[in-house]
C-alpha positions in Angstrom: 34.1 -85.2 -21.9 31.3 -87.3 -20.3 27.8 -86.6 -21.5 25.0 -86.4 -19.0 22.6 -89.3 -19.1 18.9 -88.5 -19.7 18.1 -89.8 -16.2 20.5 -87.3 -14.6 18.7 -84.2 -15.9 15.6 -84.4 -13.6 18.0 -85.0 -10.6 20.1 -82.0 -11.6 17.1 -79.6 -11.9 15.6 -81.1 -8.8 18.7 -80.2 -6.9 18.9 -76.6 -8.4 15.2 -75.8 -7.6 15.6 -75.8 -3.8 18.9 -73.9 -4.2 17.2 -71.1 -6.2 14.3 -70.9 -3.9 16.6 -70.7 -0.9 18.6 -68.0 -2.5 15.5 -66.0 -3.2 14.3 -66.5 0.3 17.6 -65.2 1.7 18.0 -62.3 -0.8 14.5 -61.0 -0.9 14.5 -59.5 2.7 17.9 -58.0 2.1 16.7 -56.4 -1.1 13.5 -55.1 0.4 15.5 -53.6 3.4 17.7 -51.6 1.0 17.2 -47.9 0.4 15.6 -46.4 -2.7 19.0 -45.6 -4.1 20.1 -49.2 -3.8 16.9 -50.3 -5.5 17.5 -48.0 -8.4 21.1 -49.3 -8.7 20.3 -53.0 -8.5 17.4 -52.8 -10.9 19.6 -51.0 -13.4 22.2 -53.8 -13.4 20.6 -55.7 -16.4 20.7 -52.5 -18.5 24.3 -51.9 -17.6 25.2 -55.5 -18.4 23.5 -55.2 -21.8 25.4 -52.0 -22.7 28.7 -53.6 -21.6 28.0 -56.8 -23.6 27.1 -54.7 -26.7 30.3 -52.7 -26.4 32.5 -55.8 -26.0 30.9 -57.6 -29.0 31.3 -54.4 -31.1 35.0 -54.1 -30.2 35.6 -57.7 -30.9 33.9 -57.5 -34.3 35.7 -54.3 -35.3 39.1 -55.8 -34.3 38.5 -58.9 -36.4 37.1 -56.9 -39.4 40.3 -56.9 -41.5 40.9 -60.7 -41.2 37.4 -62.1 -41.1 35.0 -59.5 -42.7 32.2 -62.0 -43.0 32.2 -63.1 -39.4 32.7 -59.5 -38.2 29.9 -58.2 -40.5 27.5 -60.9 -39.3 28.3 -60.1 -35.7 27.6 -56.4 -36.2 24.3 -57.2 -38.0 23.3 -59.5 -35.2 23.9 -56.6 -32.7 21.4 -54.5 -34.6 18.9 -57.4 -34.8 19.1 -58.1 -31.1 18.7 -54.5 -30.2 15.6 -54.1 -32.3 14.0 -57.4 -31.3 14.6 -57.0 -27.5 12.5 -54.7 -25.3 13.1 -56.0 -21.8 16.4 -54.2 -21.3 14.9 -51.1 -19.8 13.7 -51.6 -16.2 10.1 -50.5 -15.6 10.7 -49.5 -12.0 11.3 -45.8 -11.1 9.9 -44.8 -14.5 9.7 -41.1 -13.7 13.1 -40.9 -12.1 14.7 -42.7 -15.1 12.9 -40.7 -17.8 15.7 -38.3 -18.3 18.1 -41.2 -18.9 15.7 -42.7 -21.4 15.5 -39.5 -23.3 19.3 -39.2 -23.3 20.4 -42.8 -24.1 17.6 -44.3 -26.1 18.4 -42.5 -29.4 22.2 -42.8 -28.8 21.9 -46.6 -28.3 19.6 -46.9 -31.3 22.1 -45.0 -33.5 24.9 -47.1 -32.2 23.0 -50.3 -33.1 22.1 -48.8 -36.5 25.8 -48.0 -37.1 26.7 -51.6 -36.3 24.1 -52.9 -38.7 25.1 -50.6 -41.4 28.8 -51.4 -41.1 28.0 -55.1 -41.0 25.8 -54.8 -44.1 28.5 -52.9 -46.0 31.0 -55.5 -45.1 28.8 -58.3 -46.2 28.0 -56.5 -49.5 31.7 -55.8 -50.2 32.5 -59.5 -49.7 30.0 -60.7 -52.4 31.6 -62.3 -55.4 30.4 -59.6 -57.8 32.0 -59.3 -61.3 34.3 -56.3 -61.9 31.7 -54.5 -64.0 29.3 -54.4 -61.0 31.9 -52.7 -58.7 30.5 -49.2 -59.2 26.9 -50.4 -58.4 28.2 -52.1 -55.2 30.0 -49.0 -54.2 27.0 -46.8 -54.9 24.8 -49.2 -52.8 27.2 -48.9 -49.9 27.3 -45.1 -50.1 23.5 -45.0 -50.2 23.3 -47.1 -47.0 25.7 -44.8 -45.2 23.9 -41.7 -46.3 20.6 -43.2 -45.2 22.2 -43.9 -41.8 23.3 -40.3 -41.4 19.9 -38.9 -42.3 18.0 -41.3 -40.1 20.3 -40.7 -37.1 19.7 -36.9 -37.4 15.9 -37.3 -37.6 16.0 -39.6 -34.6 17.6 -37.0 -32.3 15.2 -34.4 -33.7 12.4 -36.7 -32.7 13.6 -37.0 -29.2 13.8 -33.2 -28.8 10.3 -32.7 -30.3 9.0 -35.4 -28.0 10.5 -33.8 -24.9 9.2 -30.4 -25.9 5.6 -31.7 -26.4 5.7 -33.6 -23.1 6.8 -30.5 -21.3 4.1 -28.3 -22.9 1.3 -30.7 -22.3 2.4 -31.5 -18.7 2.6 -27.7 -18.0 -0.9 -27.2 -19.4 -2.3 -30.0 -17.2 -0.5 -28.8 -14.2 -1.9 -25.3 -14.7 -5.4 -26.6 -15.1 -5.2 -28.7 -11.9 -3.9 -25.7 -10.0 -6.7 -23.5 -11.2 -9.2 -26.2 -10.4 -8.0 -26.6 -6.8 -7.9 -22.8 -6.3 -11.0 -21.7 -8.2 -14.5 -21.2 -7.1 -16.9 -24.1 -6.9 -19.2 -22.6 -9.5 -16.4 -22.4 -12.0 -15.2 -26.0 -11.6 -17.3 -27.6 -14.3 -15.5 -25.9 -17.3 -12.2 -26.3 -15.6 -12.8 -30.1 -15.2 -13.6 -30.4 -18.9 -10.4 -28.6 -19.9 -8.3 -30.6 -17.4 -9.7 -33.9 -18.8 -8.9 -32.7 -22.3 -5.4 -31.8 -21.2 -4.9 -35.2 -19.6 -6.1 -37.0 -22.8 -3.5 -35.0 -24.8 -0.7 -35.9 -22.3 -1.8 -39.5 -22.1 -1.6 -39.8 -25.8 1.9 -38.4 -25.9 3.1 -40.7 -23.0 2.1 -43.8 -25.0 4.8 -43.0 -27.7 8.2 -44.6 -28.0 11.2 -42.4 -27.5 13.4 -43.1 -30.5 11.0 -44.6 -33.0 7.4 -44.4 -34.2 7.0 -48.1 -34.4 5.2 -49.6 -31.3 6.6 -53.1 -31.9 10.0 -52.1 -30.5 11.7 -49.2 -28.9 12.0 -47.5 -25.5 8.8 -46.5 -23.8 8.3 -43.0 -22.4 6.4 -44.5 -19.5 5.6 -48.3 -19.2 2.0 -49.3 -19.8 1.6 -50.4 -16.3 3.1 -47.2 -15.0 0.4 -45.1 -16.8 -2.4 -46.5 -14.6 -1.1 -44.7 -11.5 -0.9 -41.2 -12.9 -4.3 -41.7 -14.7 -5.9 -42.6 -11.4 -4.3 -39.6 -9.6 -5.3 -37.1 -12.3 -8.9 -38.4 -12.4 -9.1 -38.2 -8.6 -7.6 -34.7 -8.7 -10.2 -33.6 -11.2 -13.0 -35.1 -9.3 -11.9 -33.8 -5.8 -9.9 -30.6 -6.3 -7.5 -29.8 -3.5 -7.3 -33.5 -2.3 -3.9 -35.1 -1.6 -4.2 -36.8 -5.0 -4.1 -33.4 -6.6 -0.8 -32.5 -4.9 0.7 -35.8 -5.8 -0.4 -35.5 -9.4 1.1 -32.1 -9.7 4.3 -33.5 -8.1 4.4 -36.2 -10.8 4.0 -33.6 -13.5 6.8 -31.6 -12.0 9.1 -34.6 -12.1 8.1 -35.2 -15.7 8.8 -31.7 -16.8 12.2 -31.7 -15.0 13.2 -34.8 -16.9 12.2 -33.2 -20.3 13.9 -29.8 -19.5 17.4 -30.6 -21.0 15.8 -31.7 -24.3 13.4 -28.9 -24.9 13.7 -27.5 -28.5 10.9 -25.1 -29.3 12.4 -24.1 -32.6 12.1 -27.7 -33.9 8.6 -27.9 -32.6 7.5 -24.7 -34.3 9.1 -25.7 -37.6 7.4 -29.1 -37.5 4.0 -27.5 -36.8 4.4 -25.1 -39.7 5.3 -27.9 -42.1 2.4 -30.0 -40.9 0.0 -27.1 -41.4 1.5 -26.3 -44.8 2.6 -22.8 -43.8 5.8 -21.7 -45.6 8.7 -20.2 -43.7 8.7 -16.4 -43.7 11.2 -15.1 -46.3 10.3 -11.4 -46.4 13.0 -10.5 -43.9 15.6 -12.3 -46.1 14.6 -10.6 -49.3 17.1 -8.1 -50.6 15.8 -4.7 -51.6 14.5 -4.4 -55.1 13.8 -8.1 -55.4 10.2 -9.6 -55.2 9.2 -12.9 -53.6 9.9 -14.9 -56.8 13.4 -13.5 -57.0 12.9 -11.1 -60.0 14.5 -7.7 -59.6 11.9 -4.9 -59.6 12.4 -2.6 -62.5 11.5 1.2 -62.2 8.3 2.3 -63.7 7.5 5.5 -65.6 5.8 8.1 -63.4 3.0 8.7 -65.9 2.0 5.5 -67.6 3.2 3.1 -64.9 4.8 0.8 -67.5 8.0 -0.9 -66.8 11.1 0.8 -68.2 13.4 -1.4 -70.4 
């Protein structure tokens, strides 16, 4: 195989640059002339390619697991590392239209990557040259990792349902305030403006979260940072000028947001989390059998005269 001389590299890149610019010059008008559906499909190609590559590497690693556990385990761990370290897989275009997909697939892909990392870590731990007396400790460590994976996966899906429920509730509140502001009397608009601004602050704070994780260094965004400027401008314009076209557009955006969150609404999980956060215990009176007090001690009959407990 003939190696490229150092002097040939500038010539090679000098020949590729006009080719790339010409391809962009030809493809850009064709892409712009396509419909919105085509734009959504084409801009989703990198995400689809990432999912297919992830599945192929996972299948290859699992197939080589019996013969080469170290190589397969390292490949599975690398899948998890690449998934956590990369954030450019999700396209930022059509952020509202793709929100339902992000709420559906973000946690599932994160759990799949965590499963790859866990299986890879277990394979690497099992291949360590540990003495026989440490076998129970190694086995217990593997079981602990698997149990942690199961618990974390369940909490992740619960987080997505809570997030969707909160988004729907706050978007509904803001939509209601904007509607009242556009239909209300001029004299009553000042308090309605204040409540609408507070509602937007609550919704904006929720939109800045990540879908599947609480760490802002990685994860899938609810809405991209650049995509938050447009709804903020629309809402502020709707609050300043009620009944303007910006008000109707802002309400339309909120409707799309609520429609994306509708399949994931779980009010029970939200109520339980609010009770736990406030320190309110769950009601148990309805589950208490007759004759047993709150602490579980059976009530003993008392004498009618003295009121002392009969033994």
